[in-house]
N, C-alpha and C positions, 0 to 999 in steps of 0.2 A: 733759901739754900737748896741746891739740887741734890737729888738722891745720890748721884755719883760723888759729889763733893763730900757729902756726909759720910759716905762709905770710906773715902780716901782719908778723911780727917780722923775717922775712927781707927783706921789702920795705922795712921801716923801716930796717933795717941798711944796705940798699943805698942808700936815699935819704940816710941819715945820712952815708954816705961821700961822697956827692956834694954834701952841703950843709954840710960842715964850715965853721965860722966864720960861718954864717948863723943868728943867734939866732931869727929868726922861723920859719924852717923847722924848727929844732930843737924849738921849742915845739909846732909842729903835730905833729911826729913823736911827741913825748912824750904829747901828748893822745890821739893814735891808739892808742899802746901802752896807756894807761890805759883807753881805751874797750874795747880787745880783752880786757884783764884783767877788766873789769866784765862783759862779755858772757860770758866763760868762766865766771866765778863764778855768773852767772845760770843758765847751762846746767847747771852742776853742781847748783845748788840745785833746779832743775826736775827733773833726773834723780832726785835724792834724794827729792823730793816724790812723784814717780811711783812710785818703789820703795816708799815708805812706804804710798801708796795701794793698791798691789798687795798688800802684806802685810796691810793692813786688809781688803781684799776677800777674800783667801785665808782669813784668819781667820774672816770672816763666812760664807764658803762651808763651811768645816769645821764651824763652829758649827751651820749649817743642816743639814748632813748628820747631825750628832750628834742634833739635835732630831728630824729625820725618823726616825732609828733608834729614838729613845726613843718616838716616837709609834707606830711599828710594834710595838715590844715591848709597849707598853701595850694596843694593839689585840689582840695575841695573848693577853695575860694576860686581857683582858676576854672574848675568845672562849672561852678555856679555862674561865673562871669560869661563863660562860653554859652551856657544855656540861655542866659539873659540876652546875650547878643543874638543868638538864634531866634529867640522869641520876638525880639524887637524887629529883626529882619523879616520874620514871617508876618508880623503885624503890618509892617510897611508894605510888603508884597500883597497881602490881602486887601489893604486899604486901596492900593493902586488898582487891583483887579476889580474891586467892587465900586470904586468911585465914592462920591459923597452919598450920605444917607438921603433917601428921597424926602421931599417936603410932604408932610402929611397934615391932616386936619383932625385926626382922632385925638381924644383927650388922654386915653390910657392905652399903652401899647407895650408889647414885649415881643422880642424875636429870640428864639432859642435853638440850639442844636440839641435835639433829643438824645443823641448818641453820647455826647460828652457832658450834657447839662450846661454848656457854656451859654451865658447870656450875651448874645451878639449885639443887641441894642435894646434900649428900654426908654420909656417916657411915662412917668407917674405910675410905674408898674405896681407899686404897693398901695396905691390909693383905692380905698374901698368904694364900692358902688354897686348898682344893679347890673346884672349880666344877661337879663332876658332869657331867650331860649337856648343860649349856650349852656344853660343849666342842664339841658337834656344829655349833655355828654356824661355827666356824673350819673344820671339816671341809666343811661345805656351801659356804663361801666358796671354798675351793680347788677343789672339784668344779665349781662354776659357772664359775670363771675358766679352767678347763681346756677348757670347751666340749664340743661334741658330746653334748649331753644325750640325744639320741634314739638314740645308739649302743647296740647290744645287747651285754651282757656275760654271761659264763657263770659261775655260782657254783662256787667251788672248796671242797674239804673244809675248808680252813683258815678260810674265811669263816664257817662255821657253828659254830666252836668258840669261842663267846663267851656268857657268862652275865652277869647273870641275866635281863635283859629281852631276849627274842628273838622275832622274828616267826615263825621256823621255816623259813627258806629252806633248800633242799636242794642238795647237790652236783649239778651238771649242769643245773640250772634256768637259764633265760635271762630276763633282764629288761632294760629300757632303764635307762640311768642316771637318767633323769627319774623313772621309777617308784620306784626305790630312794631317790632324794633326797627325793621327796615323803613316802615312808613314814618315813624317818628323822627328818624335821622334824615330822611330824604325830604319830607314835606313839613316836618315840625308841628304835627297836629297835637294840640294840648289834651284832647280827650283820650288819645291813644297813650300819651305819657301817663295820664291818670290811671288808665286801665292796667298798664304794666306795673305801676307802683302798687296798686291795690292787690294785684295778683301775687306780687313778689313778697309783700310783707303782711298782707291781711287787711291793711288800711293805708290810706295815704299818709296819715299821721305817723304810723309805725315805719313807713318807708322813709319819711323825712328824718326820723331818728337814725336810720341806717346811713342816710346821706351824710349827716353831720359826724357820725362815728367814722365813716370812711375818710372824711376830711382830717379828723384827728389822727387816723392811722397814717395818712400821707404827710403828716406834719404841717398841715395848713392852719395857720393861726388867724387868718384874715378872711375867713369864709363862714357864712351862716346861711343855711338853706331852710326854706319854709314850705316848698312844694316841689314836685318833680318836673315842672314845666317852665318856671321862671317868671310867671305872672306876678304882679304886685299883690301883696297880702291884703286881705280885707280889713284886718284889725289894726293896720298901721305898723305892725312889727315886720319891717321889710327885710327881705333876704339881701345878702350882699356877698361880694367876693372881690378879688383883684385880678389884674392881668397876669401877675406872677403866679398866683394860686391856680388860676384857670389853665395856665400853661402846664402845670404839674399834672392836672387832671387830664389834659389833652395828651400829654406824653404817656400816661397810663393807658388811655384808650388806644393810642397809636401802637401799643404793644399787643393789642388783642386782634388777631387775624379776622375774627367775626366782625368787629367794628370797622377795621380797615377795608374789608370787602364791601361794606355797605356805604360808607361815606364817600367812596369814589364813584358811586353810581350817579349818572346824570339824570336817570329817570328810573321809575319802578312801576311795574304793572300790578296794581293792588286788586286782588280778586275778592269780591264780595261773596257771601254765602249763597246768594241766588244765581251765581255764575257771572254776574256783571263784572266788568274790568274797568278800573279807573287808572289812567296813566298819570302818575305823580311825577312832576318835574322837580329836580333838586333845586332848592332855594339858593344854593351857592353859585353865584354867577362866575366867580373866579375859576371854578372847576370847569366851566365851559369855555372860558376865554384863554386859559393858560394850560398848555399840555403838561407842564411840570407839576401842576396842582392835583392832589388826589384826596382832598377832604377839606374841612371837617363839618363845621356847624355854624349856622347863622342865628341871628336873634334881633328882636326889636321890642322896646317899650319906650314910653316917654322918658322914663328915668335913665334907662341904659343907652338910649340913642340907638343907632344902627351898629350892630356887633357882628364880628366874624372871627372864628378860629379857622385858620387856613393851614393846611399841611402840604408839603411838596418835596420832591426829590429830583435831583439832576446830577449826573456824573458821580454817582455814589454818595452824594451829600444829601442829608435830610434836614429839613427845617420846619419849625412850627411858628406861626405868627398869630398873635392875639391882638385884635383891634376892638376897642370898646369906646362907647360914647362918640361915635363918628356921625357924619351926615349921610343922607340917603345916597348921594352920588359918591361921596368920598370914601365910604367903607370899602367898595370894590377896588377903587383906584389905589387906596392906601395899602390894603392887604396884598394885592397883586404886585405892586411895585416893591414893597418890602420883601416879599417872598422871592421875587426875581433877584433883587439886590443881594439878599443873603445867600442865595444859591450860586452866585458867581464865584465864590471862594469859601 
């Protein structure tokens, strides 16, 4: 019962008491009571109608929200489809520009875009195996990260005890780290790699620990290093890596201006302490044959076959090719053709 009705009924009751026996007054009071009841019923009806209208409005609001969400979902799906269409169209255009992948003889290969990390093409890229002197890329990376490349170091007897490819440095001779780093990347001398490792970490063994720690830092789970040069281990515990892991190391080296400046050299005049100069020719033949090639590192052992990490750039596009377990003649042809193919688009 509403407060107004209560008040009116109370008033009517009061008047009723004062008008007992007066039919006219009683009729008026009854009429008033009926009018109050009618007004209360109208108020209840109106409130119910308002409630119903609110429910309709809320339902319409929720329906509108649902429709808006559906529209947004459709917009997203349309956007995704447009992006997919663009991507497919771009892939088709790239495929047309590049043409078919060159026929190669290498067993383990990967081609990447170091800017986007896109794997452009691969073959057995996760297969573990020896990587020979391409190992020296990780050695160079650690040497450059340590800095002080113009610091002079003195060669120790242990540095010279390394075969088969040696430059012939002697105990007591002094060179800057930059001299030795350039020689090791251009000519791939194992004695120099050993000297750099010992100078950097105190011993070759300690340097190897740093090499494997760097692999862990780079997220490489298929690489294991035993020395700074890539020769087979004497105890049978052989080092290994993959084309994919080596591409990650090559990309890290590619970001170092000091390494980029060295690996593009076709030759280097190595100056000995007695003033004699030896002209070291870069072992990377693709560097000499293809103008777009600007690095990086060669390698060979019986287990690794002929290896080459080749970098190059053309029309603002940069690519890195890793070729492992290839033939003596095939390694240059495969690396160059893959690099040229990848740089077309």
